[in-house]
C-alpha positions, 0 to 999 in steps of 0.5 A: 630038488636037485641030489647034492653030487660029492662034486658039489660038496668038494665045490663047497669046500674050495669056494665057501658057498655053493648055489643049490638052483629050485632046491625049494619049490615056488609052493614053498617059498609062497607059503614062506611070504604069504605067512611073513604078510600075516606077522607084519599084519599082526606087527606091533612098533615096538616101544623103543620106535615110538616116543618121542626124543628131545634131550640127550638123556631121552635119545640115550634111553632109546639107544639103550631101549633099541640095543636092549630089544636087539640082544633079546630078539634070540629067541623072539620074531621081533622086528628091525626097520629101514631108516627113516621109514617111521616119524618120531611118534613111530607111526609109518611114513610108508606103508608098513610092509614095505617099512621092514628091513628084516624079522628075526631071530626065532623064526625056525623055532616060534613060527609053524611054516619056517620051522617046517622049512627048517628042519624039512627032510632035504635040509636035514639030508643036506646036513648029513651029505655035508658031514654034520654030526650034530648041528643045531640052529642058532638064529635065522631071519626073513631078509626084506631088501626093500624095493629102492631102499633096501640098504647095502650090506657091507664085506664080512663074515658070518663068524664076525658075529657068530663066534666058535671056537674052533673056527669052521663050524658055523653054515648059513643057508640062504633062500631065495624067496623071489629071484635075486638078480644084480638089480635088486641086490644078489649076493657077491661072493670072493671065492675062496675067501674063507680059509683065512680065519677072521679079522673082527669079533662082534662081542657084547659091551661090558654092561653099563657102556652105552652101546650094546656091541662093540667090534674087536679088530677091523674089516680089511679092504678088500679087493673090488674085482675079487667079488663075484654075484650070484643071482639066483632064482626063486627057491634056489638056496646058497651055502654060506661057509661062516668066513666066506667074505660076502656082500650085497648092494643097495637094491635099486630096483622097483623090486624087493628081494626077499630071504629067508635065512638061517644058521647051524652050528655043528655043535659037536667038539665046539664052544659058542663064545659067550661074547657073541651078542646072541645067546641061548636062553632057557627058553630056548636052547639051540635045537637039533636040526635033525628032528 
């Protein structure tokens, strides 16, 4: 792993992101990919994906089941699928390992392989270099970006979903478990776009409403020419400031683009919004990054 220099840290503060090639070894990447295959092999399709719905009311119940499944996934290992991969009875129309869009949101807490990576000494050392005093891990996701169907992720800021007071306290760690290229959906960023705050927030909807979350404010239309692609090799790490604008395109290639990503909050002098979809639970308070 490359030693992180002061110059690189200054670049991160200026751009809102930083690419660290070969931060993790091929063996570490393989251990994560092998572990996720084991998790998928044991996966059960969630109940809300398994029922046939005919009436409006049943559809609403399904939507509610789906939103509850999402809202309560912060302290669990749960499965989210690409569109159109299951029939109405919950049977796979394609091989199940090709059907999953992402797995979240507590691999870092409950899976030994992902826990070890998240709290690895090099990640802790990087946190200290960045001046994080009391970093806690708020969520993690394994993202598949399946070949041909891995959907685009529209331009967004992570702090839209993970809001803190003050802002500037969220940091994403994005690890390429396979080469990420322009063809298979690498990340794109607008350099320096992390300095203007956020324009949109996703908040928990009032209970009793049909949707589980709603958006306050709106995402501006970004100038496409301002985005730069960040292709990265397997094992590379991209640090992502909570307010930097980024996106990824549809994976139109024949190869997947697996990534493991987790978010850290500087807990010192910071409050986590009670309106965020994700909330710490008695079972899983946000764990310290430093062990």
